[in-house]
DOBA-950122 format. One record per residue (C-alpha): y, x, z; residue in three letters. Coordinates in steps of 0.2 Angstrom, whole numbers, always signed. Example, Ala and Ser with C-alpha at 12.3 -4.5 7.8 and 13.67 -1.06 7.14 Angstrom:
REM DOBA-950122
+-------+-------+-------+-----+
|    yy |    xx |    zz |   r |
+-------+-------+-------+-----+
|   -22 |   +62 |   +39 | ala |
|    -5 |   +68 |   +36 | ser |
+-------+-------+-------+-----+
//
This chain:
REM DOBA-950122
+-------+-------+-------+-----+
|    yy |    xx |    zz |   r |
+-------+-------+-------+-----+
|  -173 |  +155 |   -90 | met |
|  -181 |  +160 |   -74 | pro |
|  -169 |  +168 |   -61 | gly |
|  -153 |  +163 |   -71 | cys |
|  -140 |  +154 |   -61 | leu |
|  -134 |  +145 |   -77 | phe |
|  -145 |  +137 |   -90 | gln |
|  -139 |  +131 |  -107 | thr |
|  -140 |  +112 |  -109 | leu |
|  -145 |  +103 |  -125 | ala |
|  -129 |   +94 |  -129 | val |
|  -129 |   +83 |  -145 | pro |
|  -116 |   +89 |  -157 | ala |
|  -101 |   +79 |  -162 | ala |
|  -103 |   +68 |  -177 | asn |
|  -122 |   +70 |  -176 | asp |
|  -130 |   +57 |  -188 | pro |
|  -143 |   +53 |  -175 | glu |
|  -129 |   +49 |  -163 | asn |
|  -117 |   +39 |  -174 | pro |
|  -107 |   +32 |  -159 | glu |
|  -104 |   +49 |  -152 | leu |
|   -85 |   +54 |  -154 | glu |
|   -79 |   +72 |  -156 | lys |
|   -72 |   +76 |  -138 | pro |
|   -54 |   +80 |  -137 | pro |
|   -48 |   +97 |  -136 | ala |
|   -45 |  +105 |  -119 | trp |
|   -28 |  +103 |  -111 | gly |
|   -15 |   +90 |  -116 | lys |
|   -27 |   +79 |  -126 | ala |
|   -30 |   +61 |  -129 | thr |
|   -39 |   +51 |  -142 | arg |
|   -23 |   +42 |  -146 | asp |
|   -14 |   +53 |  -160 | thr |
|    +3 |   +47 |  -155 | gly |
|    +1 |   +52 |  -137 | glu |
|    -7 |   +68 |  -141 | arg |
|    +8 |   +73 |  -151 | leu |
|   +20 |   +68 |  -137 | leu |
|   +11 |   +79 |  -125 | leu |
|    +9 |   +94 |  -137 | gln |
|   +27 |  +100 |  -135 | gly |
|   +41 |  +100 |  -149 | pro |
|   +37 |   +91 |  -165 | gln |
|   +48 |   +88 |  -180 | thr |
|   +65 |   +81 |  -176 | arg |
|   +62 |   +65 |  -185 | ser |
|   +45 |   +62 |  -176 | ser |
|   +53 |   +65 |  -159 | asp |
|   +67 |   +53 |  -163 | leu |
|   +55 |   +40 |  -169 | ala |
|   +45 |   +42 |  -153 | arg |
|   +61 |   +41 |  -143 | ala |
|   +65 |   +24 |  -152 | val |
|   +48 |   +17 |  -148 | arg |
|   +50 |   +22 |  -130 | ile |
|   +67 |   +14 |  -129 | phe |
|   +60 |    -2 |  -137 | leu |
|   +46 |    -3 |  -124 | glu |
|   +59 |    -1 |  -111 | leu |
|   +69 |   -16 |  -118 | ile |
|   +53 |   -26 |  -120 | lys |
|   +50 |   -24 |  -101 | gly |
|   +68 |   -27 |   -96 | phe |
|   +68 |   -44 |  -106 | arg |
|   +51 |   -49 |  -100 | ala |
|   +54 |   -46 |   -81 | leu |
|   +72 |   -50 |   -80 | his |
|   +69 |   -68 |   -73 | phe |
|   +54 |   -65 |   -61 | val |
|   +65 |   -65 |   -45 | gly |
|   +63 |   -54 |   -30 | pro |
|   +46 |   -45 |   -31 | cys |
|   +34 |   -35 |   -20 | val |
|   +23 |   -24 |   -30 | thr |
|    +4 |   -22 |   -24 | val |
|    -5 |    -6 |   -29 | phe |
|   -24 |    -4 |   -28 | gly |
|   -40 |    +0 |   -37 | ser |
|   -46 |    -9 |   -52 | ala |
|   -64 |    -6 |   -47 | arg |
|   -67 |   -18 |   -33 | phe |
|   -77 |   -34 |   -36 | gly |
|   -73 |   -52 |   -30 | glu |
|   -85 |   -50 |   -15 | gln |
|   -78 |   -34 |    -9 | his |
|   -68 |   -34 |    +8 | arg |
|   -53 |   -25 |    +0 | tyr |
|   -53 |   -38 |   -14 | tyr |
|   -52 |   -52 |    +0 | gln |
|   -38 |   -42 |    +9 | leu |
|   -28 |   -41 |    -7 | gly |
|   -30 |   -60 |   -10 | arg |
|   -24 |   -63 |    +8 | glu |
|    -9 |   -51 |    +5 | val |
|    -4 |   -60 |   -11 | gly |
|    -5 |   -77 |    -3 | ala |
|    +6 |   -71 |   +12 | glu |
|   +19 |   -63 |    +0 | leu |
|   +19 |   -79 |   -10 | gly |
|   +22 |   -90 |    +6 | arg |
|   +36 |   -79 |   +11 | ala |
|   +45 |   -82 |    -5 | gly |
|   +41 |   -66 |   -15 | phe |
|   +35 |   -65 |   -33 | ala |
|   +19 |   -54 |   -33 | val |
|   +19 |   -40 |   -46 | met |
|    +4 |   -29 |   -50 | thr |
|    -3 |   -18 |   -64 | gly |
|   -10 |   -34 |   -71 | gly |
|   -28 |   -28 |   -71 | gly |
|   -44 |   -32 |   -62 | pro |
|   -49 |   -28 |   -44 | gly |
|   -35 |   -27 |   -31 | ile |
|   -22 |   -31 |   -44 | met |
|   -32 |   -47 |   -49 | glu |
|   -34 |   -51 |   -30 | ala |
|   -16 |   -50 |   -26 | ala |
|   -11 |   -60 |   -41 | asn |
|   -24 |   -73 |   -37 | arg |
|   -18 |   -75 |   -19 | gly |
|    +0 |   -78 |   -26 | ala |
|    -7 |   -91 |   -38 | arg |
|   -17 |   -99 |   -23 | asp |
|    +0 |  -104 |   -15 | val |
|   +10 |  -108 |   -30 | gly |
|   +20 |   -92 |   -30 | ala |
|   +25 |   -82 |   -45 | arg |
|   +12 |   -70 |   -51 | ser |
|   +17 |   -55 |   -63 | val |
|    +8 |   -41 |   -71 | gly |
|   +13 |   -25 |   -80 | cys |
|    -3 |   -20 |   -90 | asn |
|    -7 |    -4 |   -98 | ile |
|   -16 |    +0 |  -114 | thr |
|   -31 |   +12 |  -111 | leu |
|   -44 |   +19 |  -122 | pro |
|   -56 |    +7 |  -113 | lys |
|   -44 |    -8 |  -114 | glu |
|   -38 |   -15 |   -98 | gln |
|   -37 |   -34 |  -100 | lys |
|   -24 |   -44 |   -90 | pro |
|   -32 |   -54 |   -76 | asn |
|   -32 |   -73 |   -78 | pro |
|   -20 |   -76 |   -63 | tyr |
|    -4 |   -71 |   -71 | leu |
|   +11 |   -82 |   -74 | asp |
|   +19 |   -68 |   -84 | arg |
|   +13 |   -52 |   -90 | trp |
|   +19 |   -38 |  -102 | val |
|    +9 |   -24 |  -109 | glu |
|   +14 |    -6 |  -110 | phe |
|    +8 |   +10 |  -119 | arg |
|   +17 |   +23 |  -108 | tyr |
|   +12 |   +25 |   -90 | phe |
|   +30 |   +31 |   -85 | phe |
|   +38 |   +15 |   -93 | val |
|   +25 |    +4 |   -84 | arg |
|   +29 |   +13 |   -67 | lys |
|   +47 |   +11 |   -69 | leu |
|   +45 |    -8 |   -71 | met |
|   +34 |    -9 |   -55 | leu |
|   +48 |    +0 |   -45 | val |
|   +63 |    -8 |   -54 | lys |
|   +60 |   -26 |   -49 | tyr |
|   +52 |   -24 |   -32 | ser |
|   +60 |   -23 |   -15 | tyr |
|   +44 |   -17 |    -6 | ala |
|   +27 |    -9 |   -10 | phe |
|   +10 |   -12 |    -3 | ile |
|    -5 |    -1 |    -7 | ala |
|   -23 |    -5 |    -4 | leu |
|   -37 |    +7 |    -7 | pro |
|   -37 |   +15 |   -24 | gly |
|   -40 |   +30 |   -34 | gly |
|   -29 |   +43 |   -43 | phe |
|   -18 |   +29 |   -51 | gly |
|   -15 |   +22 |   -34 | thr |
|   -11 |   +39 |   -26 | leu |
|    +1 |   +42 |   -40 | asp |
|   +10 |   +26 |   -37 | glu |
|   +11 |   +29 |   -18 | ile |
|   +18 |   +46 |   -19 | phe |
|   +30 |   +42 |   -33 | glu |
|   +37 |   +28 |   -23 | thr |
|   +37 |   +39 |    -7 | ala |
|   +47 |   +52 |   -17 | thr |
|   +60 |   +40 |   -23 | leu |
|   +62 |   +34 |    -5 | ile |
|   +63 |   +51 |    +2 | gln |
|   +76 |   +57 |   -11 | thr |
|   +86 |   +41 |    -9 | arg |
|   +84 |   +37 |   -27 | lys |
|   +79 |   +19 |   -20 | ile |
|   +84 |   +11 |    -4 | asn |
|   +72 |   +13 |   +11 | glu |
|   +62 |    -2 |    +5 | phe |
|   +46 |    -4 |   +15 | pro |
|   +30 |    +6 |    +9 | leu |
|   +14 |    -1 |   +17 | val |
|    -3 |    +5 |   +17 | leu |
|   -17 |    -7 |   +20 | met |
|   -35 |    -3 |   +24 | gly |
|   -32 |    +9 |   +38 | ala |
|   -49 |   +16 |   +39 | glu |
|   -48 |   +21 |   +20 | tyr |
|   -31 |   +30 |   +22 | trp |
|   -36 |   +40 |   +38 | lys |
|   -39 |   +56 |   +28 | pro |
|   -23 |   +55 |   +18 | leu |
|   -13 |   +51 |   +34 | leu |
|   -21 |   +66 |   +42 | ala |
|   -16 |   +77 |   +28 | leu |
|    +2 |   +71 |   +29 | leu |
|    +3 |   +72 |   +48 | gln |
|    -8 |   +87 |   +53 | asp |
|    -4 |   +98 |   +38 | thr |
|   +11 |   +94 |   +28 | met |
|   +22 |   +90 |   +43 | val |
|   +16 |  +105 |   +52 | arg |
|   +19 |  +116 |   +38 | glu |
|   +36 |  +109 |   +35 | gly |
|   +34 |  +103 |   +17 | thr |
|   +39 |   +85 |   +23 | ile |
|   +48 |   +78 |   +38 | asp |
|   +40 |   +67 |   +52 | gln |
|   +53 |   +54 |   +46 | ala |
|   +44 |   +54 |   +29 | asp |
|   +28 |   +49 |   +38 | val |
|   +36 |   +37 |   +50 | asn |
|   +43 |   +27 |   +35 | arg |
|   +25 |   +22 |   +30 | ile |
|   +18 |    +6 |   +39 | leu |
|    -1 |    +7 |   +41 | val |
|    -9 |   -10 |   +45 | thr |
|   -24 |   -22 |   +41 | asp |
|   -14 |   -37 |   +45 | ser |
|    -6 |   -46 |   +29 | pro |
|    +5 |   -56 |   +41 | arg |
|   +12 |   -40 |   +49 | glu |
|   +15 |   -32 |   +32 | ala |
|   +24 |   -46 |   +25 | val |
|   +34 |   -49 |   +41 | glu |
|   +40 |   -31 |   +41 | thr |
|   +45 |   -33 |   +23 | ile |
|   +54 |   -49 |   +25 | arg |
|   +64 |   -42 |   +40 | ala |
|   +69 |   -27 |   +30 | ala |
|   +74 |   -34 |   +14 | val |
|   +81 |   -51 |   +20 | val |
|   +89 |   -46 |   +37 | asp |
|   +94 |   -28 |   +32 | gln |
|   +99 |   -30 |   +14 | tyr |
|  +103 |   -48 |   +13 | gly |
|   +91 |   -53 |    -1 | leu |
|   +91 |   -71 |    -5 | lys |
|   +73 |   -76 |    -8 | leu |
|   +68 |   -89 |   -21 | gly |
|   +84 |   -85 |   -32 | lys |
|   +81 |   -79 |   -50 | ala |
|   +93 |   -78 |   -64 | arg |
|   +93 |   -91 |   -77 | lys |
|   +88 |   -87 |   -96 | pro |
|  +101 |   -90 |  -109 | arg |
|   +94 |   -98 |  -124 | trp |
|  +107 |   -90 |  -136 | trp |
|  +100 |   -73 |  -131 | leu |
|   +82 |   -79 |  -135 | leu |
|   +78 |   -77 |  -117 | glu |
|   +64 |   -87 |  -108 | arg |
+-------+-------+-------+-----+
//
């Protein structure tokens, strides 16, 4: 309609027989196409269903604990799933994985493609242990082919717990919402002393410039964080500098023995 700021767009109706693949969009708010997840996010349910869901979450935790108990000292690498093999950040991730492996660390990632695959691949290149914590998504994320061990999770919060629980340092390469979530959750755990001051490294300095400006020029200035919170973060494009910093912190400061892992007990069906 001439002169109108808004026009009505022709949107195909859900369940349109001419569009058989079109699914009904989820309701606004706490919605997901997975029925179980939708119920979890929609507040109180029946006592029995909440109990059953709590048991499922508990069993997923146990599955993660059993699968990752013997992986040895890890460093977790965060980063986007969207970078292809030829991208400069994929190549950087592969170098990081190899450098960590040569230093004696197992490399843990979210188990998917992109930066995660690159870091796992770098570990595989040098014969180091390569571990993945994959997540089931509406568009299924398949584990990358460079994993020695991987475990799949339904709940993001369980997966994030595993990525933190078994790691002594954290490296974040460029990524999106998921990577930012992982960076800030890790930074919060360090800031609040829920975990020791294990190193947090940002790689891809140019990419992180706007984020660092927000931290330094806005959040520190307004007093919502301290300068010490920013100083804890190492920003570098050098895999060697990143790994040397991590090694110095966790070996020299905390006395971690690299290369040592617990041995499975067959009578507990461990492997």
